[in-house]
C-alpha positions as CSV (number, residue, x, y, z in Angstrom):
1,M,0.0,0.0,0.0
2,P,1.5,3.4,-0.9
3,E,2.6,5.7,1.9
4,M,0.0,8.3,2.8
5,D,0.9,11.9,3.8
6,P,-0.7,13.0,7.0
7,I,-1.2,16.7,6.2
8,K,-2.5,16.2,2.7
9,N,-5.0,13.8,4.0
10,M,-6.1,16.2,6.7
11,I,-6.6,18.9,4.2
12,S,-8.3,16.7,1.5
13,A,-12.2,17.1,1.4
14,V,-12.0,20.7,2.8
15,D,-15.1,21.8,1.0
16,P,-18.1,19.5,1.0
17,A,-19.6,21.4,-1.8
18,H,-16.5,21.0,-3.8
19,N,-16.6,17.2,-3.3
20,D,-20.2,17.1,-4.5
21,P,-21.1,20.4,-6.3
22,S,-24.5,19.0,-7.2
23,V,-25.7,19.0,-3.7
24,P,-25.8,22.5,-2.0
25,D,-27.1,21.2,1.3
26,G,-24.4,21.6,3.9
27,E,-25.6,18.9,6.4
28,A,-25.8,16.4,3.6
29,A,-22.3,17.1,2.5
30,L,-21.2,16.8,6.1
31,R,-22.7,13.3,6.4
32,R,-20.9,12.2,3.2
33,M,-17.7,13.6,4.5
34,F,-17.8,11.2,7.4
35,A,-18.7,8.2,5.3
36,E,-15.2,6.7,5.2
37,P,-12.2,6.5,7.7
38,G,-9.1,8.4,7.0
39,E,-5.6,8.1,8.4
40,F,-2.2,9.8,8.1
41,S,1.5,8.9,8.6
42,D,4.7,10.7,8.9
43,S,6.9,8.9,6.3
44,L,6.3,5.6,8.2
45,P,4.0,2.6,7.8
46,H,0.4,3.9,7.8
47,N,-1.1,0.9,9.6
48,V,1.2,0.5,12.5
49,F,-0.5,2.8,15.1
50,S,-4.2,2.8,15.9
51,L,-6.3,5.0,18.2
52,A,-7.7,2.3,20.4
53,D,-9.7,4.8,22.5
54,R,-12.0,5.5,19.5
55,K,-13.9,2.3,20.3
56,H,-17.0,2.6,18.1
57,R,-16.6,5.5,15.8
58,R,-14.1,6.4,13.0
59,A,-14.5,8.7,10.1
60,R,-12.6,10.9,7.7
61,L,-9.9,12.8,9.5
62,A,-9.9,15.3,6.7
63,G,-13.5,16.4,7.3
64,V,-13.2,16.6,11.0
65,L,-10.0,18.6,11.0
66,T,-11.5,21.0,8.4
67,L,-14.5,21.6,10.6
68,A,-12.2,22.1,13.6
69,A,-10.0,24.4,11.4
70,A,-13.1,26.4,10.6
71,A,-14.0,27.3,14.1
72,V,-12.1,29.2,16.8
73,T,-11.8,32.9,16.4
74,A,-15.4,33.5,17.3
75,G,-14.7,31.7,20.6
76,V,-13.9,33.6,23.7
77,L,-10.2,33.9,24.5
78,V,-9.2,34.5,28.1
79,A,-5.5,35.4,28.5
80,T,-3.9,34.1,31.6
81,N,-0.5,35.1,33.0
82,L,1.3,32.1,34.2
83,G,4.1,33.9,35.7
84,S,7.7,32.5,35.7
85,L,8.2,28.7,35.6
86,T,10.7,27.5,38.0
87,T,12.6,24.3,37.3
88,A,13.9,21.7,39.7
89,P,15.7,19.3,37.4
90,A,15.7,15.6,38.4
91,P,16.1,12.4,36.6
92,A,12.9,10.6,35.5
93,S,13.6,7.8,37.9
94,T,13.1,10.1,40.9
95,I,9.4,10.4,40.1
96,S,7.7,7.8,42.2
97,P,5.2,5.5,40.5
98,T,3.2,5.3,43.7
99,A,0.4,7.9,44.1
100,V,-0.2,9.5,47.5
101,T,-3.4,11.0,48.9
102,S,-4.5,14.2,47.1
103,Q,-4.5,17.3,49.3
104,T,-6.1,19.6,46.7
105,P,-9.8,19.4,45.5
106,S,-10.2,19.1,41.8
107,A,-12.8,18.6,39.2
108,T,-13.7,15.1,38.3
109,A,-13.4,14.0,34.7
110,Q,-16.6,13.0,33.0
111,A,-18.6,14.4,35.9
112,S,-20.1,17.7,36.7
113,V,-17.9,20.3,38.4
114,T,-19.5,22.4,41.1
115,P,-17.6,25.6,41.6
116,S,-17.5,27.5,44.8
117,P,-19.5,30.8,44.9
118,T,-16.3,32.8,44.7
119,P,-13.7,30.5,43.1
120,T,-10.1,31.4,43.7
121,A,-6.9,29.6,42.9
122,T,-5.3,27.8,45.8
123,S,-1.6,27.9,46.6
124,A,0.7,26.2,44.1
125,P,2.4,23.0,45.1
126,A,5.7,23.6,47.0
127,A,7.8,21.4,44.7
128,W,7.9,20.8,41.0
129,T,10.2,18.5,39.0
130,T,11.3,18.1,35.5
131,F,10.6,14.9,33.6
132,T,12.3,13.7,30.4
133,D,10.7,10.7,28.7
134,A,12.6,7.5,27.9
135,T,13.2,8.5,24.3
136,G,14.9,11.7,25.3
137,Q,12.7,13.7,23.0
138,A,10.1,15.2,25.3
139,T,10.6,17.2,28.5
140,F,8.1,18.9,30.7
141,E,7.5,20.1,34.3
142,L,5.0,18.6,36.7
143,P,4.2,18.7,40.5
144,A,6.6,16.5,42.4
145,S,3.7,14.6,43.9
146,W,2.3,13.6,40.5
147,T,3.4,10.4,38.9
148,V,4.2,9.2,35.3
149,S,4.2,5.8,33.6
150,Q,5.4,5.3,30.1
151,T,5.6,2.7,27.2
152,P,8.5,3.6,25.0
153,K,9.1,1.6,21.8
154,T,11.5,1.6,18.8
155,I,10.0,1.0,15.4
156,D,12.1,1.1,12.2
157,G,14.8,3.0,14.0
158,G,12.4,5.7,15.3
159,F,11.7,6.4,19.0
160,Y,8.0,6.6,20.1
161,N,6.4,6.7,23.5
162,T,3.1,7.0,25.4
163,V,3.4,8.8,28.8
164,E,0.5,8.9,31.3
165,V,0.5,11.6,34.0
166,R,-1.6,11.2,37.1
167,N,-2.1,13.5,40.0
168,S,-1.4,12.7,43.7
169,G,-4.8,11.1,44.0
170,G,-4.2,8.8,41.1
171,K,-6.5,10.6,38.6
172,K,-5.2,10.6,35.0
173,I,-4.6,14.2,34.1
174,S,-2.9,14.1,30.7
175,T,-1.3,11.7,28.2
176,L,1.7,12.6,26.1
177,A,1.9,10.5,22.9
178,L,4.8,10.6,20.5
179,V,3.2,8.9,17.5
180,Y,4.2,7.9,13.9
181,D,0.7,7.3,12.6
182,G,-2.8,8.5,13.3
183,A,-6.3,7.3,12.4
184,G,-9.7,8.8,11.4
185,G,-11.8,10.8,13.8
186,P,-15.3,10.3,15.3
187,V,-18.6,10.4,13.5
188,C,-20.5,13.6,14.3
189,P,-23.8,14.2,12.5
190,V,-24.7,17.6,14.1
191,P,-22.2,20.4,14.8
192,K,-22.5,22.2,18.1
193,P,-21.4,25.6,19.4
194,F,-17.9,25.7,20.9
195,S,-15.6,28.3,22.5
196,T,-11.9,28.6,23.4
197,L,-11.8,29.8,27.0
198,D,-8.0,30.0,27.4
199,S,-5.1,29.9,25.0
200,V,-1.3,30.4,25.2
201,V,0.9,30.3,22.1
202,L,4.0,28.0,22.6
203,D,7.5,28.2,21.3
204,I,7.5,24.7,19.8
205,P,8.9,24.5,16.2
206,Q,6.9,22.8,13.5
207,K,8.0,20.4,10.7
208,A,9.1,22.7,7.9
209,N,8.0,20.6,5.0
210,K,4.6,19.7,6.5
211,L,4.0,23.3,7.3
212,K,4.6,24.3,3.7
213,E,2.2,21.6,2.5
214,S,-0.5,22.6,4.9
215,P,-0.3,26.0,6.7
216,R,-1.4,25.8,10.3
217,G,-1.4,27.9,13.4
218,P,1.4,27.9,15.9
219,S,1.6,25.2,18.6
220,A,-0.7,26.4,21.4
221,F,-2.2,25.4,24.8
222,V,-6.0,25.6,24.7
223,F,-8.9,25.0,27.0
224,R,-11.9,24.5,24.7
225,I,-15.6,23.6,25.3
226,I,-18.4,22.3,23.2
227,Q,-22.0,23.3,24.2
228,S,-24.3,20.3,23.6
229,D,-26.7,18.6,26.0
230,K,-24.1,19.5,28.5
231,V,-20.9,21.5,28.3
232,Y,-17.9,19.3,27.4
233,G,-14.3,20.4,27.8
234,S,-10.8,19.5,27.0
235,V,-7.4,20.9,28.1
236,A,-4.6,20.1,25.6
237,L,-2.1,21.3,22.9
238,T,-3.1,21.9,19.3
239,D,-1.8,23.8,16.3
240,L,-4.9,24.0,14.1
241,D,-5.3,27.4,12.3
242,L,-8.9,27.8,13.3
243,A,-11.1,30.0,11.1
244,P,-14.1,32.1,12.3
245,N,-16.9,29.7,12.8
246,T,-19.0,29.1,15.8
247,T,-19.9,25.4,15.6
248,T,-17.9,22.1,15.2
249,C,-18.4,18.4,15.2
250,A,-15.2,17.6,17.0
251,L,-12.0,19.3,18.2
252,Y,-8.6,17.7,17.5
253,N,-5.7,17.9,19.9
254,S,-2.3,17.3,18.2
255,I,0.8,19.3,17.1
256,L,3.2,18.7,14.3
257,G,6.3,19.1,16.5
258,P,9.8,19.9,15.1
259,D,11.6,18.1,12.4
260,D,13.0,14.7,13.3
261,V,10.5,14.4,16.2
262,P,7.3,12.3,15.9
263,F,3.9,14.0,15.9
264,A,3.0,14.9,19.5
265,Q,-0.3,14.7,21.3
266,F,-0.4,16.1,24.9
267,G,-3.5,16.7,26.8
268,D,-6.5,15.0,28.4
269,A,-8.0,13.7,25.1
270,L,-7.1,13.4,21.5
271,W,-10.7,14.3,20.4
272,L,-13.4,16.3,22.0
273,T,-16.7,15.4,20.3
274,A,-20.0,17.3,20.2
275,D,-21.9,14.3,21.6
276,G,-19.5,14.2,24.7
277,E,-18.5,10.6,24.2
278,D,-15.4,10.0,26.4
279,A,-15.2,13.8,27.2
280,P,-12.5,14.3,29.8
281,L,-14.4,17.2,31.4
282,T,-18.2,17.7,31.8
283,F,-19.8,20.9,33.2
284,A,-23.4,22.0,33.8
285,S,-22.8,25.4,32.2
286,V,-20.3,27.7,30.6
287,A,-19.9,29.6,33.8
288,E,-19.0,26.4,35.6
289,A,-16.4,25.7,32.9
290,K,-14.9,29.1,33.4
291,A,-14.9,28.6,37.2
292,Y,-12.8,25.4,36.6
293,M,-9.9,27.6,35.4
294,Q,-9.6,28.9,39.0
295,T,-8.9,25.4,40.4
296,Q,-5.5,24.2,41.4
297,E,-5.9,21.2,39.1
298,Y,-6.4,23.4,36.1
299,Q,-3.5,25.8,36.9
300,D,-1.1,22.9,37.5
301,T,-2.2,21.1,34.3
302,K,-1.8,24.3,32.3
303,R,1.6,24.9,33.6
304,M,2.6,21.3,32.8
305,L,1.3,21.4,29.2
306,V,2.8,24.8,28.5
307,S,6.3,23.6,29.7
308,L,6.6,20.9,27.1
309,S,9.7,21.0,24.9
310,L,10.5,18.6,22.1
311,T,14.0,17.9,21.0
312,P,15.2,15.5,18.2
313,T,17.6,12.7,19.3
314,S,18.7,12.0,15.7
315,T,18.9,13.6,12.3
316,R,18.7,11.9,8.9
317,F,22.1,11.4,7.3
318,T,22.1,10.8,3.5
319,S,24.9,9.6,1.3
320,A,24.4,10.3,-2.4
321,A,27.4,8.2,-3.3
322,A,26.1,5.2,-1.4
323,D,22.4,5.9,-2.3
324,A,21.6,5.3,1.4
325,S,20.4,7.1,4.5
326,F,20.0,6.4,8.2
327,N,19.2,8.2,11.5
328,L,22.3,9.7,13.0
329,P,22.2,10.3,16.8
330,V,22.5,13.9,17.9
331,G,26.2,14.5,18.7
332,W,27.5,11.7,16.4
333,T,29.1,12.5,13.1
334,A,29.2,10.6,9.8
335,K,31.5,11.2,6.9
336,E,32.1,9.5,3.6
337,V,35.5,7.8,3.4
338,P,37.4,6.2,0.5
339,A,36.4,2.7,-0.2
340,G,37.1,0.2,-3.0
341,T,39.2,0.9,-6.0
342,P,38.7,1.9,-9.6
343,D,38.4,-1.7,-10.5
344,V,36.3,-2.6,-7.4
345,P,34.0,0.5,-6.8
346,A,32.5,0.9,-3.4
347,S,31.2,3.5,-1.0
348,G,32.3,4.0,2.6
349,I,31.0,5.9,5.6
350,Q,32.6,6.2,9.0
351,V,30.5,7.1,12.1
352,S,32.0,8.6,15.3
353,D,30.4,9.3,18.6
354,E,30.5,12.5,20.7
355,T,34.1,11.9,21.7
356,G,35.3,11.2,18.2
357,K,35.6,7.5,18.7
358,K,34.8,5.4,15.7
359,V,31.6,3.4,16.5
360,A,30.5,2.0,13.1
361,S,31.4,1.6,9.5
362,F,29.3,1.4,6.4
363,Y,30.6,-0.3,3.2
364,Y,28.7,-0.9,0.0
365,G,30.1,-2.2,-3.2
366,A,31.9,-5.0,-5.0
367,G,34.1,-7.1,-2.6
368,A,34.1,-6.1,1.0
369,G,37.7,-7.4,1.5
370,L,36.6,-9.8,4.2
371,G,38.7,-12.9,4.9
372,G,40.6,-14.6,7.6
373,A,41.4,-18.0,9.0
374,C,41.8,-19.5,12.4
375,G,42.9,-22.8,13.9
376,P,40.8,-25.8,14.7
377,E,39.5,-24.3,18.0
378,K,35.8,-23.3,18.1
379,Y,34.0,-21.0,20.5
380,K,30.4,-20.9,21.4
381,A,28.4,-18.1,19.6
382,T,25.4,-16.6,21.3
383,E,23.0,-14.0,19.9
384,L,21.8,-11.6,22.6
385,D,19.6,-9.3,20.4
386,T,18.1,-9.2,16.9
387,E,15.5,-7.2,15.0
388,S,14.3,-7.1,11.4
389,T,15.2,-4.1,9.3
390,S,11.8,-3.4,7.8
391,L,13.1,-0.2,6.0
392,L,15.0,-2.5,3.7
393,T,11.9,-3.5,1.8
394,E,13.5,-4.6,-1.5
395,Q,13.3,-8.2,-2.7
396,W,17.0,-8.8,-2.4
397,A,16.9,-7.9,1.3
398,F,14.1,-10.5,1.9
399,D,16.0,-13.1,-0.2
400,A,19.2,-12.5,1.8
401,G,17.4,-12.6,5.2
402,V,18.8,-9.2,6.3
403,R,18.5,-8.4,10.0
404,F,20.2,-6.7,12.9
405,S,22.2,-8.9,15.2
406,Y,24.2,-8.5,18.4
407,R,26.3,-11.7,18.9
408,V,29.1,-12.7,21.3
409,L,31.8,-15.4,21.0
410,D,32.9,-17.0,24.2
411,Q,36.7,-17.2,24.3
412,T,37.0,-17.4,28.1
413,S,38.5,-20.9,27.7
414,I,41.7,-19.3,26.4
415,G,41.4,-16.2,28.6
416,K,40.2,-13.8,26.0
417,G,36.7,-13.0,27.3
418,F,33.7,-12.4,25.0
419,S,34.3,-10.8,21.7
420,Y,31.2,-9.2,20.0
421,Q,29.8,-7.6,16.9
422,V,26.8,-5.3,16.4
423,G,25.4,-4.9,12.9
424,L,23.7,-6.2,9.9
425,V,23.9,-9.9,9.0
426,D,22.2,-12.2,6.5
427,K,21.0,-15.8,6.7
428,S,24.6,-16.9,6.0
429,S,26.8,-14.6,8.2
430,G,24.2,-14.6,10.9
431,Q,24.2,-18.3,11.5
432,L,24.9,-19.2,15.1
433,T,27.5,-21.9,14.6
434,D,30.5,-22.4,16.9
435,S,33.6,-21.0,15.2
436,C,36.6,-18.9,15.8
437,L,35.3,-16.1,13.6
438,M,32.3,-13.9,13.2
439,Y,31.3,-11.7,10.3
440,S,28.7,-8.9,10.0
441,V,28.2,-8.7,6.3
442,V,25.3,-9.0,3.9
443,S,25.8,-10.6,0.5
444,G,23.5,-10.2,-2.5
445,A,22.9,-6.5,-2.4
446,P,22.5,-4.8,-5.8
447,R,26.0,-3.4,-5.8
448,G,27.6,-6.4,-4.1
449,S,28.4,-6.6,-0.4
450,L,26.9,-4.5,2.3
451,T,28.3,-3.9,5.8
452,F,26.8,-1.6,8.5
453,A,28.2,-2.6,11.9
454,D,30.5,-1.6,14.7
455,R,33.0,-4.0,13.0
456,D,32.6,-6.3,10.0
457,S,34.9,-9.1,11.2
458,K,36.9,-10.4,14.1
459,G,40.3,-8.9,14.4
460,P,43.3,-8.4,16.7
461,G,42.9,-5.8,19.5
462,E,39.1,-5.8,19.3
463,P,37.2,-4.9,22.5
464,V,35.9,-7.8,24.6
465,F,33.7,-8.2,27.6
466,K,34.9,-10.1,30.7
467,S,31.7,-12.0,31.2
468,L,28.3,-12.8,29.6
469,A,26.6,-10.6,32.2
470,E,28.8,-7.7,31.2
471,A,27.9,-8.3,27.5
472,K,24.2,-8.3,28.3
473,A,24.5,-5.1,30.4
474,Y,25.9,-3.4,27.3
475,M,22.5,-3.5,25.8
476,G,21.3,-1.0,28.4
477,T,23.9,1.6,27.6
478,P,23.2,4.7,25.6
479,E,25.9,3.8,23.1
480,Y,24.2,0.4,22.3
481,K,20.8,1.9,22.0
482,K,22.0,4.6,19.6
483,L,24.0,2.2,17.6
484,K,21.1,-0.2,17.2
485,S,18.5,2.5,16.3
486,M,21.0,3.9,13.7
487,I,21.7,0.6,12.0
488,V,18.1,-0.6,11.8
489,S,17.0,2.8,10.4
490,L,19.1,2.2,7.2
491,R,17.1,2.9,4.0
492,M,18.4,2.0,0.6
493,P,16.2,2.5,-2.5
494,A,16.1,-0.3,-5.0
């Protein structure tokens, strides 16, 4: 299935009358616009990520976003001065996963909020902390008594994560999702009036190419409500450039984020629908919704969302000579180096870490120059980690059985510890057979041999681990994680 562009799909079907000029009725056009589901991706597989919380309803994302994009400036904006944000940096591990008893009354999600006759903000928590997610791409502040849980994952060399934030009473306040794919929005047959009660523009960059394809507003914090049978509200980040309309079917909470960072969703809900299904906040009136802004829960949530910063952990390195590209960790350098000869053409790339130490080599061309011999001794080979390289989608890669592999060779019997290799192998070089040699090389590539590894073969003076436990511990180091994510991100067109 061809790759789908998120922003183009979000903008498609902007004008219902344009889609069906023979029918001037707006509501009929709206119903047709929600007839089919839509989805978007950010240069990654379109069907990997799904919005599970949209249990029963899915529809065209394009139509919903257009309605959302047609609707804010008539809303009421209430500027709020946050004051200075103080930071108390602390590692993520210092945030306890155990909730404690809440000391501050707060509105209950999906239940009516009853304000006091004269609502006033209570004193801010005495301590705040700074949290950085497991991928290293997202950082935000939160009260020290609040807790986080996260589910990081690496797919095709990219880092993604879902982070849930709960207050001291265990109530889920917000979810931060770094996503590579999205899905269609909810069905909504009848638009309802909506308003923006609070808004703060954020200094979060946006993907340059996506912004050119589809102009949007800046990243912003918003508190928005939809007036239906009740008043439904949502507190989140968005970057929709909303036009002057007064009704909507659903409000979408998501931002593009900077280049080399996934799409980001940060707030109490991805969608706020006119029918109130799964609405995070429910009020009896607009006045009650406005009163909620004076609560400590709202003030703390707002400060947390506004504090979000997104930073890429890698950039895309491209070699025209090798006709290849891969994610290069921030701080690492890659440079093309001489490889092959006029009679045996090849391309070479050397990768170094922040200290200038060589950590990997790339070779692609005729004859990799591999060879070697050893005596009759054999050592036990063990594979500690492996992953398919799904970005190498050409038939030759499937035929060769290309995959990432981290293997060790147990040489403790002769006092040499565990030698190891981290890189691409194929169904031949990656066989786990006892031997005195290991190779990380792929045969059968269009130009000949391919190597992308910390080292392509065993050699004198190579680093070793003293024990198998030490070899396993290496997988938890930043160097290994960066090395693996870089290697599995390799992309080579046919």
